[in-house]
DODONU-961088 format. One record per residue: x, y, z of N, C-alpha, C, O in turn; residue in one letter. Coordinates in steps of 0.02 Angstrom, whole numbers, plus 50000, padded with zeros to 5 digits. Example, Ala and Ser with C-alpha at 12.3 -4.5 7.8 and 13.67 -1.06 7.14 Angstrom:
! DODONU-961088
506604971650390506154977550390506604983550390507124983450423a/506424988850354506844994750357506455000250394506705005750402s/
This chain:
! DODONU-961088
521555431662589522115431762635522525438062621522725439162564x/522645442162671523015448362661523765446962660523995441862686x/524135451662630524855450962626525195452462692524885454862739x/525825450862695526225451962755526325459362767526405463262720x/526345461262830526495468162849527245469162856527475474862864x/527635463762852528355464362862528675468362806528495467662747x/529145472562826529515476662778530235474162777530555473662829x/530485472562717531175470262709531625476262696531455480662656x/532195476262730532715481262717533385477762719533485472862756x/533845480262679534525477762680534915481562733534895487662737x/535275477762774535685480662828536375477562822536435471462811x/536885481562828537565478962824537765476462893537805480262941x/537895469962897538105466862960538835464862957539195466862911x/539045460963006539745458763008539935454462949540505454762925x/539475450362924539615445962868539355448962802539175445162757x/539335455462796539105458662735538375460762740538085460962794x/538095462162683537405464462679536925458762693537015453162669x/536415460262732535915455262748535235458562746535175464662754x/534725454662735534045457162733533705455562799533765450062825x/533355460462825532955459462886532235461362871532105466262836x/531775457462899531065458862891530765460262959530765455963004x/530515466362967530195468563029529545472163013529455474562957x/529105472363061528495476363055528695483763051529215485663079x/528285487863018528445495063012528555498363080528985502763087x/528175496363130528235499263197528915497563228529205501563264x/529175491563214529825489663241530385493263204530895494963235x/530315494463139530815498463104530825505563134531365508363144x/530235508263148530205514963178530525514963247530885519663265x/530395509763286530695509263353531455508563349531815511563389x/531695504763300532415503963291532735510663272533265512463297x/532405514263227532655520863207532665525563267533145529363276x/532145525463308532125529663368532675527863417533015532263444x/532765521363429533295519163474533975521463449534385523963487x/534095520663384534745522663356534845530163360535395532563374x/534305533963349534355541263355534525543263427534955547463438x/534185540163475534315541763546535025539863566535335543463606x/535275534363540535945531963558536485534763512537075533463522x/536275538663462536735541663414537175536363380537785536963377x/536835531363354537175525763320536805524363255536185524463253x/537175522963202536865521063139536535514163147536755510063186x/536005513063109535655506663112536135500863099536105495863135x/536565501463049537025495963034537475494363094537615488563108x/537695499663130538125498463188537735495363246538005491163282x/537115497463254536695494563307536565487163293536595483063338x/536415485563230536285478663211536915474463222536875468663245x/537495477163207538115473563221538205472363296538385466763316x/538075477363336538135476563409537665471163435537855466763474x/537055471463411536555466563433536755459563410536715454763449x/536985458863348537205452463321537795449563359537865443563365x/538235453963384538825451763420538655448663487539065444963516x/538065450063513537855447263578537625439963571537525436663622x/537555437663511537415430563497536815427763536536885422763570x/536255431063529535635428363559535385422763513535485423063452x/535065417863541534785412463499534205415063456533855419663476x/534115412163398533535413763357533685417963296533235419463258x/534305419963286534465423863226534465431363239534225433763291x/534725434963190534815442163196534155445963203534095450363247x/533665444463162533035448063164532685447063231532425451863260x/532685440963255532405439563321532775443363375532475446163421x/533445443563370533845447163419533685454563420533675457663473x/533565457463361533385464563357532715465763391532635470563428x/532225461363378531575462063411531635461863488531345465963523x/532025457063513532115456363585532475462463613532305464963666x/532985464863578533365470763600532905476863604532955480763651x/532475477663555532005483263556531535482763616531415487763650x/531285476863628530845475763686531215477463750530945481063793x/531825474963758532215476263819532345483763827532295486463882x/532515487063772532685494163774532095498363798532165502563843x/531515497263768530935501263786530615499063852530295503163886x/530705492863872530475490663938530885494063993530625495864045x/531535494963980531965498364029531725505564039531765508164094x/531475508663986531215515463991530545515664029530335520864053x/530225509864033529575509564067529625507964141529125507064175x/530245507464167530325506464239530125512764275530035517964244x/530055512364340529875518264379530375523964366530175529664355x/531015522364368531535527464357531495530264286531525536264275x/531435525764237531395527864167530765531964153530785536864116x/530225529964183529585533464175529645540564203529425545464171x/529935541164262530025547664294530505552064254530375557964244x/531055549064229531555552864190531255555564126531475560764101x/530755552164099530425554364038529905559864051529605562464005x/529815561464116529335566664134528615564364136528155568364131x/528515557764143527835555064143527555553964213527005551364220x/527925556064265527685555064333527805547964356528195544264327x/527465546164409527545539664440527115534364407526545535764387x/527385528364400526985522864374526415521264421525875519264399x/526525522064486525995520764535525405525464525524835523464532x/525545531764508525005536564494524615534264433524005534764432x/524955531764383524625529264322524185523364337523635522764311x/524445518764381524055512864398523415514664435522885511764421x/523445519464481522855521264519522345524864474521745524164485x/522585528664424522125531964377521785526864332521195527564316x/522145521664312521865516464269521335512464306520835510264276x/521435511564371520955507764410520325511664424519795508764435x/520375518264424519805522564443519395524364387518895527964395x/
């Protein structure tokens, strides 16, 4: 049985230091999101925690990351990133 891929890091939240366990790819995505938004990870985690989503802080971070990058995958977000139209991508994938 292989070990867990989850990486634990300490993050300072509203109630002090807390440990979060995320996959390496999600830590990278969180770092990218924070860089794009010009916010420290601790401040982003506090913002996400303040929204009080069910399931705990780590779950809320995962959902927030999904929502953030899904918003970039909309037609408008896709175009703004210089990737062209999603419809063009769909027709290329089908062909």
